C-alpha positions as CSV (number, residue, x, y, z in Angstrom):
1,M,-45.3,-22.2,139.4
2,N,-47.9,-22.8,136.7
3,K,-47.9,-21.2,133.2
4,E,-50.7,-18.7,134.1
5,T,-48.6,-17.4,137.1
6,K,-45.6,-16.9,134.9
7,I,-47.7,-14.9,132.4
8,E,-49.2,-12.8,135.1
9,E,-45.7,-11.9,136.5
10,K,-44.5,-10.9,133.1
11,L,-47.6,-8.8,132.5
12,L,-47.2,-7.0,135.8
13,Q,-43.9,-5.7,134.5
14,I,-45.8,-3.7,131.8
15,G,-49.2,-3.2,133.6
16,N,-50.8,-2.5,136.9
17,E,-52.8,-5.0,139.0
18,W,-56.4,-4.2,140.0
19,K,-58.6,-6.3,142.2
20,K,-62.2,-5.8,143.4
21,G,-64.4,-8.5,144.7
22,T,-64.0,-11.5,142.4
23,M,-62.6,-9.3,139.6
24,H,-58.8,-9.5,139.0
25,R,-57.2,-7.5,136.1
26,I,-53.9,-6.2,134.9
27,Y,-54.4,-2.9,133.2
28,F,-51.9,-1.7,130.5
29,S,-51.4,2.0,131.1
30,N,-49.1,3.1,128.3
31,L,-51.0,2.1,125.2
32,P,-49.2,4.5,122.8
33,K,-45.9,2.9,123.8
34,L,-47.3,-0.6,123.5
35,Y,-48.6,0.4,120.0
36,G,-45.2,1.4,118.9
37,L,-45.7,5.2,119.1
38,N,-42.7,7.2,120.2
39,I,-43.1,11.0,120.6
40,Q,-40.3,13.5,121.3
41,R,-41.5,16.8,122.8
42,H,-40.2,20.3,123.1
43,K,-40.1,21.8,126.6
44,T,-43.4,23.5,125.9
45,G,-45.0,20.0,125.5
46,N,-45.5,20.4,121.7
47,I,-44.5,17.5,119.6
48,K,-40.9,17.8,118.2
49,S,-40.9,14.6,116.2
50,A,-42.7,11.3,116.2
51,T,-42.2,7.7,115.0
52,L,-44.4,4.7,114.7
53,N,-42.5,1.5,114.9
54,E,-39.3,3.5,114.2
55,E,-40.7,5.1,111.0
56,K,-41.2,8.9,111.0
57,I,-44.8,10.1,111.0
58,S,-46.3,13.6,111.0
59,N,-46.9,15.4,114.2
60,N,-50.6,15.6,113.3
61,K,-50.9,11.9,112.8
62,A,-49.0,11.3,116.1
63,T,-51.3,13.7,118.0
64,K,-54.5,11.9,116.7
65,L,-53.0,8.5,117.4
66,E,-52.0,9.4,120.9
67,I,-55.4,10.8,121.7
68,A,-57.2,7.7,120.4
69,L,-54.9,5.3,122.2
70,N,-55.0,7.3,125.5
71,S,-58.9,7.3,125.3
72,G,-59.0,3.5,125.2
73,K,-58.4,0.9,127.9
74,M,-56.9,-2.5,127.7
75,W,-56.5,-5.2,130.4
76,Y,-55.7,-8.8,131.0
77,N,-58.5,-10.6,132.8
78,V,-56.7,-12.9,135.2
79,N,-59.8,-15.0,135.8
80,T,-60.4,-15.8,132.1
81,G,-56.9,-15.5,130.8
82,K,-58.0,-13.2,128.0
83,I,-57.2,-9.6,127.0
84,N,-60.1,-7.2,126.8
85,S,-60.3,-3.6,125.7
86,K,-62.6,-0.7,125.5
87,D,-62.7,2.2,123.0
88,L,-59.9,0.8,120.7
89,S,-60.3,-0.2,117.1
90,E,-59.8,-3.8,116.2
91,K,-56.5,-2.9,114.4
92,Q,-55.2,-1.1,117.5
93,Q,-56.1,-4.1,119.7
94,E,-54.4,-6.5,117.4
95,I,-51.2,-4.5,117.2
96,I,-51.0,-3.9,121.0
97,I,-51.7,-7.6,121.7
98,S,-49.0,-8.6,119.3
99,N,-46.5,-6.2,120.9
100,I,-47.4,-7.5,124.4
101,K,-46.8,-11.0,123.3
102,K,-43.4,-10.0,121.9
103,L,-42.5,-8.3,125.2
104,I,-43.4,-11.2,127.4
105,G,-42.2,-13.9,125.0
106,D,-45.3,-16.0,125.6
107,K,-48.7,-16.8,124.3
108,I,-51.7,-15.2,126.0
């Protein structure tokens, strides 16, 4: 098993594989969680409390951050060995990639 295969297996634990023709990607579906956002909700669905990297943040900030992160996409391109994203800020990309690296314990 080569290094790329090990990385792919680890990434599949936090993402979903997608193949079409020559394209092969692993999409990361829970970007708010990978960013470090944790939201507790009331039964109504409204935010009860929120933290970012275990520090309390306002419900308003949490809502805006959650919307922004859920609007974006991030994936690992198996063919190139690189992570790509769409509709995420550079800062959001950096934080998510850093957290993915911590989760898989490897360099991408």
